[in-house]
C-alpha positions in Angstrom: 59.1 102.4 87.1 58.4 105.7 85.4 60.6 108.2 84.4 59.8 110.4 87.2 60.0 107.8 89.8 63.4 107.1 88.4 64.4 110.7 88.7 63.5 110.9 92.2 65.4 107.9 93.2 68.6 108.8 91.3 68.8 112.6 91.3 70.2 113.0 95.0 73.4 111.2 93.7 73.7 113.3 90.5 74.0 116.9 92.0 77.3 118.0 90.7 79.7 119.4 93.2 82.3 121.5 91.1 80.3 122.0 87.9 77.7 124.7 87.5 74.0 123.2 87.8 72.0 122.9 84.8 68.2 124.0 84.6 65.3 122.0 85.9 63.9 118.6 84.9 63.4 118.6 81.3 62.6 115.7 78.7 64.1 115.9 75.2 62.8 113.8 72.3 64.6 113.4 69.1 64.7 111.2 66.3 68.0 109.5 67.2 70.7 109.6 69.6 74.2 108.4 68.6 75.4 107.6 72.4 79.2 106.9 71.5 79.0 104.0 74.0 75.7 102.2 73.8 75.0 102.3 70.1 72.1 104.3 68.3 68.8 104.9 69.9 66.0 105.7 67.4 63.0 107.7 69.0 65.3 108.8 71.7 64.0 110.3 74.9 66.6 112.0 77.0 65.6 113.2 80.7 68.1 115.9 82.0 68.2 117.3 85.4 70.9 119.1 87.6 73.3 119.2 84.7 73.1 115.2 84.4 71.4 112.8 82.1 69.1 110.8 84.5 67.6 108.5 81.8 67.8 107.8 78.2 66.0 105.3 76.0 63.7 104.7 73.1 60.2 105.9 73.3 60.2 106.3 77.1 57.0 107.5 78.6 57.3 111.0 80.1 54.8 111.9 82.9 52.5 114.8 83.0 54.2 118.0 84.2 57.5 117.5 82.9 58.5 120.0 80.2 59.2 118.4 76.8 61.1 119.5 73.8 60.1 117.6 70.9 62.2 117.6 67.7 61.7 114.3 65.7 64.1 115.6 62.9 67.0 116.2 65.2 70.1 113.9 65.7 71.9 114.3 69.1 75.7 113.6 69.7 77.6 114.0 73.0 79.3 117.3 73.2 82.5 117.4 71.0 85.7 117.2 72.7 89.1 118.4 71.4 91.9 117.3 74.0 94.6 119.0 72.1 94.5 122.7 71.6 95.9 126.0 72.0 92.6 128.1 70.9 92.6 131.3 72.6 96.1 131.1 74.0 98.9 133.3 72.5 102.3 132.7 74.4 105.1 131.2 73.0 108.0 129.0 74.5 111.1 127.1 73.4 112.5 123.6 74.2 112.4 123.3 78.1 111.5 120.9 80.8 108.9 122.3 82.8 106.6 119.5 83.9 104.9 121.6 86.6 103.8 124.4 84.3 100.0 124.9 83.6 98.5 126.9 80.7 95.6 128.2 83.0 97.2 131.7 83.5 96.9 132.2 79.8 93.2 131.7 79.4 91.4 134.8 78.4 87.6 133.9 79.2 86.2 136.6 76.9 88.1 135.4 74.1 85.7 135.5 71.1 86.8 132.1 69.7 85.3 130.2 72.7 81.7 131.4 71.8 82.3 130.1 68.2 83.5 126.9 69.3 80.5 126.4 71.5 78.2 127.1 68.6 79.9 124.3 66.6 79.2 121.9 69.2 82.6 121.9 70.9 81.6 121.6 74.8 85.2 120.7 76.2 88.9 121.6 75.3 92.1 120.3 76.6 94.7 123.2 76.4 98.2 122.2 76.5 101.3 124.7 77.5 103.5 125.7 74.5 106.9 124.5 73.7 109.2 121.5 72.9 110.7 119.2 75.4 108.2 118.7 78.3 106.6 121.9 78.6 103.9 121.0 81.1 100.4 119.8 81.9 97.3 120.5 80.0 94.2 121.9 81.6 90.5 121.1 80.8 88.1 124.0 80.0 84.4 124.5 78.9 84.3 127.2 76.2 82.0 129.1 78.3 82.2 131.5 81.2 83.1 135.0 82.2 86.2 134.0 84.6 89.0 131.3 84.5 87.3 129.7 87.4 83.9 129.4 85.5 85.6 127.6 82.5 87.9 125.4 84.4 87.1 121.8 84.6 90.2 120.3 85.6 94.0 120.9 86.1 96.4 118.5 85.2 94.9 116.5 82.5 98.1 115.2 80.9 101.7 115.8 80.8 102.8 116.8 77.4 106.1 115.4 76.1 107.4 116.5 72.6 109.6 113.6 71.5 112.1 113.1 68.6 114.5 110.2 67.6 117.6 112.2 68.9 119.9 112.3 71.7 118.4 115.3 73.4 114.8 113.8 73.4 116.2 110.8 75.1 118.2 112.5 77.5 115.5 114.6 79.1 113.2 111.6 79.3 115.8 109.4 80.8 116.9 111.9 83.2 113.4 112.7 84.5 112.8 108.8 85.2 116.4 108.7 86.8 115.1 111.5 89.1 112.0 109.5 89.7 114.4 106.4 91.0 116.2 108.7 93.0 113.0 110.0 94.9 111.9 106.3 95.3 115.2 105.5 97.0 114.7 108.5 99.2 111.1 107.2 100.0 112.5 103.7 100.8 115.2 105.1 103.0 112.6 107.3 104.9 110.4 104.3 105.3 113.1 102.1 106.7 114.0 105.1 109.2 110.5 105.3 110.1 110.0 101.5 110.8 113.3 101.5 112.8 112.2 104.7 114.9 108.7 103.0 115.3 110.1 99.9 116.6 112.3 101.8 119.1 109.0 103.7 120.1 107.2 100.5 120.8 110.1 99.1 122.8 110.2 102.2 125.0 106.5 102.0 125.4 106.7 98.5 126.6 109.3 99.3 129.2 107.1 102.0 130.7 104.4 99.7 130.8 104.4 99.3 134.6 104.2 103.0 134.9 100.9 103.3 133.0 97.7 103.8 134.5 95.4 100.7 134.9 92.5 100.7 132.6 89.9 101.3 135.2 91.8 104.3 136.2 91.6 106.0 132.9 89.3 109.0 132.3 86.3 108.4 130.1 87.5 109.0 126.5 91.2 108.7 127.2 91.5 105.3 125.5 90.1 106.7 122.2 92.7 109.4 122.5 95.4 107.0 122.7 94.0 104.9 119.8 94.1 108.0 117.6 97.8 108.8 118.7 98.7 105.0 117.8 96.8 105.1 114.4 98.8 108.2 113.7 102.1 106.7 114.6 101.3 103.8 112.5 101.0 105.9 109.3 104.0 106.4 107.2 104.0 109.7 105.3 106.4 109.7 102.3 108.5 112.8 101.7 106.9 115.1 99.1 108.7 115.1 95.7 110.0 118.5 94.3 107.7 120.2 91.7 109.6 119.0 88.7 109.5 115.3 89.5 105.9 114.9 91.0 104.3 114.9 87.5 106.4 111.9 86.6 105.6 110.2 90.0 102.0 110.7 89.2 102.3 109.3 85.7 104.0 106.4 87.3 101.2 105.9 89.8 98.5 106.2 87.2 97.3 109.6 88.7 98.4 111.6 85.5 98.0 110.8 82.0 100.9 111.4 79.5 100.8 112.4 75.8 103.7 112.0 73.7 104.0 114.0 70.5 106.1 112.0 67.8 105.9 112.6 63.9 107.4 109.4 62.5 107.8 105.7 63.2 111.3 106.0 64.3 110.2 108.4 66.9 107.9 105.9 68.8 110.8 103.1 68.6 113.2 105.5 70.2 110.6 106.5 72.7 110.2 102.9 73.8 114.0 102.6 74.1 113.9 105.9 76.3 111.5 104.5 78.8 112.9 100.9 79.0 110.8 98.5 81.0 108.6 101.1 82.7 105.0 100.6 82.4 102.6 103.4 82.6 99.7 104.7 80.6 100.3 107.2 77.9 98.8 108.6 74.5 100.4 109.0 71.5 100.0 112.3 69.5 101.0 111.8 65.9 101.6 114.8 63.7 100.1 114.1 60.4 102.5 114.8 57.5 101.9 114.1 53.7 104.0 110.8 53.7 103.8 109.7 57.3 105.3 106.2 57.8 103.3 105.2 61.0 101.9 102.3 59.3 105.1 100.5 59.7 104.5 100.3 63.4 100.7 100.1 63.6 100.4 96.5 64.5 102.7 97.1 67.4 100.8 100.2 68.4 97.5 98.2 68.1 98.8 95.3 70.1 99.4 97.6 73.0 95.9 99.2 72.7 97.4 102.8 72.7 95.2 105.8 72.3 96.3 107.8 69.2 95.6 111.5 68.5 95.8 112.7 64.9 94.0 114.9 62.1 91.4 113.4 60.0 93.5 113.3 56.8 94.5 111.1 54.0 98.2 110.7 53.6 100.4 108.9 51.0 102.7 106.0 51.0 106.2 107.2 50.9 107.4 107.9 47.5 104.5 106.8 45.8 100.9 108.3 45.1 99.1 105.5 46.8 96.8 106.9 49.5 96.5 105.7 53.1 93.9 106.1 55.7 96.0 105.8 58.8 93.2 106.5 61.2 91.4 103.6 59.7 94.5 101.2 59.5 95.2 102.0 63.4 91.7 101.1 64.4 91.7 97.8 62.5 95.2 97.1 64.2 93.6 97.6 67.5 94.5 101.1 68.5 92.1 103.6 70.2 91.5 106.7 67.9 91.1 110.3 68.7 90.6 112.8 66.1 91.1 116.5 66.3 90.6 119.2 63.8 92.9 119.6 60.9 94.1 123.0 62.2 93.8 124.6 65.6 91.4 127.3 64.1 87.8 128.1 64.7 87.1 127.4 60.9 88.7 123.9 61.1 86.7 123.2 64.2 83.6 124.1 62.3 84.6 121.8 59.6 85.8 119.0 62.1 82.8 116.6 61.7 82.7 117.0 57.8 86.4 116.2 57.6 85.9 113.3 59.8 83.0 112.2 57.5 85.6 112.2 54.5 87.4 109.6 56.6 84.4 107.3 57.0 83.8 107.7 53.3 87.5 106.2 52.7 86.7 103.4 55.2 87.0 104.4 58.7 84.5 102.8 60.9 81.7 105.2 61.8 81.3 104.2 65.4 85.1 104.4 65.8 85.0 107.8 64.3 82.1 109.2 66.6 84.1 107.7 69.6 87.2 109.6 68.3 85.5 113.0 68.8 83.8 112.2 72.0 84.5 109.4 74.6 88.2 108.5 73.5 88.9 112.2 73.5 87.4 112.5 76.9 89.8 109.6 78.0 92.8 111.4 76.8 91.8 113.9 79.6 91.0 111.3 82.2 87.2 112.3 82.0 85.6 109.6 80.3 83.5 108.6 83.3 81.8 112.1 83.4 82.0 113.0 79.6 82.0 111.8 76.1 78.9 109.7 75.7 75.0 109.9 76.3 74.5 107.7 79.3 72.6 107.9 82.5 74.8 109.7 85.1 76.9 111.6 82.8 77.2 115.2 82.2 74.6 116.5 79.9 76.8 118.1 77.1 74.9 117.5 73.9 74.9 118.8 70.3 71.8 118.7 68.1 71.8 118.4 64.4 69.2 118.6 61.5 70.7 115.5 60.0 73.7 113.2 59.7 76.6 115.1 61.5 79.2 113.6 59.3 77.4 114.9 56.0 78.1 117.9 54.2 75.3 120.5 54.7 74.2 119.3 58.2 74.0 122.1 60.7 74.2 122.4 64.4 70.7 123.4 65.8 71.3 123.6 69.3 74.0 123.0 72.0 73.3 122.1 75.5 76.2 122.5 78.1 75.7 120.9 81.6 72.0 120.8 81.3 71.4 124.2 79.9 71.0 125.3 76.3 73.6 127.8 75.4 73.0 127.9 71.6 69.9 127.7 69.4 66.4 128.8 69.9 64.7 125.9 71.7 61.2 126.2 72.8 58.9 123.4 74.2 
């Protein structure tokens, strides 16, 4: 099967419904593609259409008539993803429990920082609401567009929890889950009442059986109407949880992620105590400090396969000058690493890959490092099936470099967002 025939068979299923469509059918030939999911592809050919990657492989033939951009000196990565940012947002907040809040109203589409991030290869941002406690839910944006609607990719990416090993933190977490238990009891009682009422209804229906029309006397289509009524009566609709409890119900049901910010090993231990035996998915956001002691619980974190968001920094063993590469240690223990810029500034986003390269030089596995800024970051946002790797069927967000992306001196040559080049002079 040729690339063109593959496209014709596959393209109908790839037309995006909520994202702006990219340009027409295009083949891109580069020296190397680092996919973040399928390893490295040398002499890569990437076929793009409708904002999606519809084929990718090594030295694939391209049929006559398909536009080709050929850059054998380029290296391509998936678009960079920062799942934890406040870039372009300016509001401040205190310590609150407002899980229903979104940062979307704060977004200023014409903020100049977004254009600079895009030029640095950042194609996706997870913007979180400000504040301690439980300040709300993150939103996902593309740093491109003239309206909030054009920028917005997803609402409700994860619920942000700022947790410390103190009584106040434990209380707001335990109180929230206690209210989930109360809601579950409410649903249980409502279901019991519904079952009881349904049984009574069936009993009354049986008693009136003699008064019903004979099947042959029913009008055409009346049977189907009765069936629809019966189907509706057989469906229990649980009561809607209130706005402050709904996010926790969604977390419990796996419909919403949770990101828990901690600053030391004891915070995580107290977090486990606060949630008790409850089982739900969450990501740890670890604030990197000079003498971070997270190595004390790295094995436990690794055994759980938790995703950990942190900056690419070398820390010191407490009370010594011994250096520790905690990102490397966590990966070796089995954790899933996500690396974000050292500071939430445009300049640090521009230095992001170089800083990650320093961690690679200090022992961090390169493949884990690549995933940490792409597909694992996408997973924090619940978008790993759409973003974060160069694969057939995924959104065509790509950043092209003139060398090794993690080496000092390498520069971004072009950026593609959803199938369209939005930075760089690219000609066939």
